[in-house]
N, C-alpha and C positions, 0 to 999 in steps of 0.2 A: 369248433368243427375240423372234422380230421382232417387229411388229404380220400380221395378213394382207388383205393387200390386194390390188388391180388387176395385183402385180408375179406374182400368180400360172399355171406353167403347168402347159400339157397332161398332164409327169411328176412334180406333183405327186399328195400323193395327203387329201384336202379329204374333210372330216369332215361331210356334206350333215344330214337330216333324216330321208333314207330309205338313205340305209346311206355306203360309202365311197365316195368318185369317185373315177375314174384310166385317163387314157383315152381318157375317151369312155365308159367303163360304172361299172356298179354297183356295191356288192357289201355284202351283211349285213354287216352287222361287230357285233359288241358291247364295251363299252366299263368303266369301273371301277363298282362296284358304290354308291361318290360318285357318279357326278353327273362332274357337267363343273365345273369350279374353276378360275378366273382365281387363286387364291391358292392352289396345292395345299401339301400338309404330306406328310409321313413319316406312312405309314398308314392315309392317311385315304379311302384305296379310288378317288380320283379319278382322273377322264383331264384332265392338262391345258392350258389354253384357252392354246393362242399357235401358235406355228412353228415344228415341231420341225426340225431339219433330220436324215435320216437320214445317224449316221458310216458303220456301222461293217452289213456282210451277214455272221449267224451261221449254220454248220447241219448236223445232225445226220452224216459220211462215212456210219459201221453205219446210217445209213434213208436216205440217198436222195444220189446225186452231186450237184455241187453247181447251185445254179439260176442261175448267175452266176461270172462269172469274178473279182470284186470277193471272194466271196463266203468266209470264213474258216473252217475244222471246227469245232467245238467237241470241247475235250478231256475227258479223265473226269477234269482236279482244273479243270477252268472253273467257277468261284462269276463271285458279283457285289456287290459287300458291299454293306450298308441302313444299314450300322454307322456312322451320326451322325458315333459320338465316335473315326471312329478315321481315317489319312488320306487314304486311300483309299477310301474310299466316292465308290457308285454311280461307280468302275473296274471291271472286269473284272481278281481279281482270280485265287489257284491255290491250291486247298489241299496240307497242309493251313493254314488256315489261323483267327485266335482272338479274329472278331469275327460279330452275324450278314451277315446271306451266302444269297445263291438261288440253288440249282444250278443251273447252264447243261443240263446231264448229267444229263434229268429223265426216270425208267420212263415217266411217260404220253409222247405225243408232242406234250404243249404247246409247248416248244423247241425242234422241230425243226429246227421256219426258223424268222427271229430276225430284224427287223429294229431295229437299238437310232438312238434315237433324241438325239439331241446334250442334251434335257428337265436343264437341273441341273448338264447339266457340258458343259467342265474344269472345273473349278475348283469344286465343291459345294461352296453352304452348307447346312452341320449346319441338316438337317428341313426342307431345301426338295423332299422326296422324290429318289425313285428308284427304276430301273428299267422308266424307260418305253419295252415295245418294241409292236412291234405283230410279233402272232406269233399259234396255230391256235389255236379257240378248242374251248372246250370239250364246247360243242353251240350253238344255237340262243338268244338271249336267257338265255344268263349267262353274267352278268358275273366283269369283271376282277377287279386287285385296284389300277385306274390303266390298267392297256395297253389299245392295241385290238387284237379279235382276232378273224380272219380264218378261215374253209373252210378248209381242206386244200388242194386244188384250186387256191383264188381266189391266197389268200399264195404258193402258187409261181407260177404262173403271175403276179399282178405281183409277185415276183426276179425272174423272168425276164428282164423288161420293167424294169426303175425302173431308171437313173442312180448313180450313188455324187454323195451331196451333196441328190439328192431331198430335196422334207420332205414333212412331216406339218400339215396346216393348218388349226387344233381352233377357231372362231371360239365365241359362246356363246353358248350355246339351237341349239346347227348340229348337238343327233342329242332323237332324239325314243325311247322305246325302245319 
């Protein structure tokens, strides 16, 4: 995580009081139920403040075509570890998995397309929080568990134009529900 400053580029996703800004457009979004936090902890429901690099794009191949050449398919056994007591905490793992985890191939459409950030990874610090993604929202205004969520068509539009290594920039006070 690095401070967000004058080095922002048009290819970055920037959280603002009016939504998520990307390539000159504003997209309505939701954030974590715990608001913004400079001291994110596992389970607090907060969206972490900082400059988070987008490290992967994952998609459901049974529900959509790859949105970008660098997108990777989500398989039926893909999970995300949120068990801070295990060495693969905050990494993609496969079922069967003994620890606490998020199922990536969900029955609902929330994770049909996921932008993975480098929040607390690699080398995750136990208890500092996991799974900060940009994904589809349930509905407008409905908070996430700490991720940033968008309308499906907006997320797909962003994913098609996003370059590997772009950043999600979240500044203190940058969002008002």
